[in-house]
Structure formats: structure tokens, C-alpha cells
N, C-alpha and C positions, 0 to 999 in steps of 0.2 A: 371059755371064754370064745372057744371054737363056734359050740355048740350056739354062744349070742350070736355071733357073726350070719352063722348058718342060718338063725330064724331071721333075720335080719333082711338078707337074701330073699329067702324066701318069700319075705312079704313085700318083698320091691317086686320082684318076678311075680307075685299075686298081682299087685297092683297095674303091672305092665299087660298083662293079659287082661283084665279089669276095660283097661282104657282100648285095649285094640276089639274089644267085643264091644264096648260102647259105640268106636268108631265103624266099625263092620255094619251095626246095626242103624248109624244115622245114614252110611252111604247107602242100603238097601230102601232106607226111608226116603231118600232125597232122589232116589232112581225113580220109585212108584209115583213121588210124588211130581216128577218131572213132565210137564204137558207135552202133548203131539205139536211139533209146528214144524215147518218146512220153509226152506228158502232158497235163492239160486245166488251160486258165485260162478261167475265166468272169466275168459279170458281171449282175447281174439287175436291171433296171427295171419294175417293175410287173408284166406278164405276159410281154415281152418279156426274155429272155436271149443276150449276143452270149457266142460261144464262141471260143476259140482254141487250136487245136492246135499244142501246143507239143514239135515232133519233132526228132530228127536225121537224114539219111538217107532219110527217109521220101518216097515217090512216091504216094502215094495216100490219101485219108482219107475213111473212110464212117461219118456220123454217125446213130445213131437215138435221138430225141428222148424217146422214152418215152410218147407219145402217138399213135404209128402214122405219124407226120413222120421223112423221112430228109432227111441230104443229103450231099454229097459233096464242098461247099468245104473250106477247110484250116482257114476263119476264117466259120464260117457265123453269124447272126442270125436266131433264130427267136424266135415269139411263140406261147405257149400260148393255146388258146380257153377254158381253164377253170382254173381256181386248183387246188393239189392238189399231193400231192408226184409229183414225178419221177423216173427213173433215166434220165440221159443217157451213152451208149455213143459210144465212140469205137474204131473199128479205122482201125488207121495201117497202112501196107503198105511194104515195102522194095522194090528193085530185084529181090532174088533171091526178092520172094514172102512173107517172111516176114512175119509180124503180129502186133502187140502189140496191147491191146484193152484199156481204163481206162473209166472210168466215172465218174462224179458223181453223188451223192443232192442234189436240187435241191425245194426249200419254194417255191412261187409263188403269192404272192398269196394269203395262207392268213388268209379270214374266220374267223368263228367257225361257219359253217356246216360248211366245209371240216375244221375240228378235230373237229367232232361228229360227222361219217360218212367221213373219213378223204380224201375228193375224190373226184374221176371215175376216178380209177385204180384203185380201191379196191372191187375186185370184189366181194369179200365182205364188203363196208362195216364198221363200226368198234363193236365188240362193247363193251361196257363193263357191269361188277356193280359191287355193293355193296362198298366199299373195308371191310374188316376193321379197318385199321389206324385209321381214320375220320383227323381235323383237328381243329386246335383252331378251327376253324367250325361242327362240327358239334353239337348238341345239342335238346333236344324243346322244343320254343317254344309259345306262346300264339300264336291266329291273331289278332293283335291289329296292330294299325298299324307296330308298332316290330318285331314278332317277336320278344317280349319272352320272356327264358327260364323253363320252367316250373318254379316249384316244389315241391321235390322228386326233381328229375332230375338227375342232375349235368351238371356242364357245364363244358367241354364233356364229349363222350362218351367212354369210355374204350375203347381199343381191343379190339375184339371182345366188348362188353358185349351184343350180342344173342345171342351164343354163349354166354359164361361166365356173361354175367349174369342172361340169363331162358332159357337153353337152346332158343334157337331161331336156331342156328349155321348152320344150310340157308338163311336168307336171304341169306348171303354167297355163294351157288353160282349162285345166279339170274342170265343172261343176255339183254342188251336191246342189240340191233343194228341200229345205225340204217344206211341204203343214201342213195346219194349222190341216188337218182331217188325220194328220198320213200318208199321203203318202210320197213315196219319186221318186227323177228323179235321173239319171244321165243323163250326157252330156259326152262322150269321146270324140269327138272333130274328125275331118278328120283323125287320125290317126290310132283311132278305139285300142290304149293301151292307160293302163294305168300305173300310179307309184305301184309299186310291188314289194317284195323282191324274190333276185334271188333267192335263197333255195325254197321258193314256188313255182316259175315257172319250177325249175328242177324235184320237184318231184310232181306235179300235172299235167306238158304239157311235161314230159320229156326234158324241153329245148327249147319246139319248139315254144310256145308262146311268148318267148322274144322278144322282137321287138328293143331295145337300151338297152345297160348293161355297159352302159358309168359309172354306181355309182358302177360297181362289188365290188371296195376295200371297199365298205361301206357293202356288201349285197345286193345291191340293183339296180334296174330295170325298163325296163318298157315293162310291157307285155299285150297281145291282150287279150280284155275283151269287153263282147257283155251284154250292162244291161238289165236288165228286169224287169216290175212291180214291186214295192218292198213296205217297210212300214218299219216306223222306231219307236223304242222307245226310248223317253226321259227320266230317271230316274232322280229327282233332288239330291238325298243323299241315297247312299246304298256302301255297304263295299263290292267291286269289289274282286271277285276270279280269279286269273289268273295264267296261265302257267310260271313258271320261273327256270332258273339253279340257279337262286340266293335264292330261299325258300327254306324251308324244304321239303321234300317230291316232291320238283318239282313244289311248288306251293308257291304263294305268293298273300295276299290281302291289298287293299289300303282300308283304313275306310275312309266313308262320304264322297267319291267321288260322282260328279256328270257324269253322265254315257250316251253316244248312242248307241244303238244297230240295230241291222238291220235283216230284213226279207230274205231268199234265201240267193245269193251271193252279195246280194249290201253290199256297206261299203264306207266310205268315205276316200281320202285322201290316203292310201296306202293299198293295194290288198296284204292281207298273209293269215296267216291260222286264224288270231284272228279279228272280224271283230267288236266286243266291243271294244270302245274306252270310254277314261277319257277326260271330259270337264276340262280345269285347267281354262278359263278365258271366259268369253263373253259375250258382248255387244254390241249396238246396229251395229256394222258397224264391228265388231273384234272376234272372237274365238281362242282361243288356245287350242288345244288338244296337247294328251299321245296318239300313235299311235304303238303300240308293233311288233315287231318283231323278227323272229325265224332263224337266220344266221348261226347255229353251222350244223354240216352233223353230229355232236356227238348228239345230240339231236334236231332229226327231229320233228317239231311241236310246241319243247320246245321255249319261249320265251328268246332270250337271251338281244336284245337289244330294246331300243323305239326310234322311230323320233319325239321331239316335235315342234310342227309344227304350225304358225298362218294363219287362215284363213281371207278372207275379203269377205266384201260382194260385187256384181257383180250388178254396178247402171246400 
């Protein structure tokens, strides 16, 4: 009886070893058949990014973080010095020398300034133009505290109004480029003219600078302008005081607004007595600005109106 039990135990042990041997062989076979693969997992915390190389059968990992820094660690952690848009690239290699390249697009610490300029890696800056589609927030306003809608003008502005409606479609073509270092460029295209205030043109050029007066009913036109090298200033929040026929003493303050201002004769969107504008909304692909306009011969240089317009990114 004892011998029989021993034989049974020996038989079970033999079967168990056979199973283990079989499993080990399957594992080895599976390991050899696993293809060489690579992918990227990442997590972002502020300007810091933890990267993980998800690889099979790789023996080396080379990372390019897109800001001039690199790493050969499999799972590096990298801190970007500036917010912006980056492309991180992983090049994984196996023992045969074969490589796989994977990349991931990163949006790091995206501030309004980065939305405006494209960030430190945007060597060509970020270019904007007036959107011909307009938006529900685009309208012709009074330069009062509420920026109330101007009677007699459509609100919101219909798509293409400056073209089909006023015959000045060229205002949708001009481009405005913001660079991360604070420099600024304008491209006025072939006509050499820009969207402008009609009164401004009469005061500054005697009317000689007017190219297209199709918007005269609203105090608008296009006027000759030669861009020069310029800079811009972005302020995230300030109390902006402007001239206004609606304000006490001819002045009015808009509290806690984001603004853009420009050096020299530079401007964005509308060339008039005042270059500084209010940013109402700013996203990655669009921004809506308040552009002030002085349109009364009784108050030369004092804002009577504002044109609230949406700009889009030039792709």
C-alpha cells in the first residue's frame, strides 16, 4: 500500500515537472516571437513631463524632447523651461540595429501669451488675420462703458460684410504676426493698404492716403500704410483708459482687461488714432478684439465707436 502511494506521488510529480517544462518552452517560444515594438506614454504636470518608453525587445532608447534637450533613459522625466508646443521623439533600437521612431505632440503650460505667439518653438511666430466668417460676438459698437451696439449696423456682423457689403474684401487678407520675443510684423499684401478710419485718413493724410472708401457710411475705409519693424506689448490684466465721447472729461476706463499695444505706427486690424486694443477672447485658433474708432469731426481723435472683430490663425 505504501509502495502504491509512493508510485502515485512519483507519477504526479513527474506530470507536474512535465507541465512546467512544457510551460517554460512555450514562454521561450513566445518571447522569441514577440515583435520589436515601441510606443510612448506620458503625463504632464505644469512644465514637467514624465515619459515612458513602452517597448518590446528594445535595447536602447534615445529621446529628443523638442527643446534641444535629449536623454538615453528608457523612462526619463524632463522639465521644459518655457511653455509652448513641443514634439517629443523616441527612437528605440533592438539588438539587430533596427529602429522604430515614435513622436508625441505636447502642449506645455499654455498661457495666453503662448496662444498669441505660438510659444518659444514657433520660429516663424504666429500669424493672424481678420476672419471673414466673423463670429456671434462681432459687431459695430459705441465707445461707451458697455460697448453697446451701434444703431443701424447689423449685430452680429454677417459673414464677409466688409467684402460683399462694403466692397473692401481686401481687409480680410492682411496678416499680423506675433513672435515670442516680442517682435511684430505686418503684411499689407499687394494693395499696400490697410483697414482704417476715414476721419483718421483725412486728418493724417488730407484724404490722399485713402484707397477704398467703401465703408464711408460707418467711418471706415482702406488707407496706404508701410509697415516697419515693430514690437508689441501684451498685458494680461489692466485698467485701460481711453478717450471716449461717452466718458466724463472725454475719458473712459475699462477695468481688468487684457490688452495689446504696439510700438511706432504698428497696429492690428484697424489703423486709427488709438493703437492699443482690448482682447475679449483668446484661444489657440481665434481671438476677438475691441478696436477703437474716432469717427466724429466734432471730436477729432476722440473715440466714438469700436469695431469688435474676430481674428483667425493663418495656417
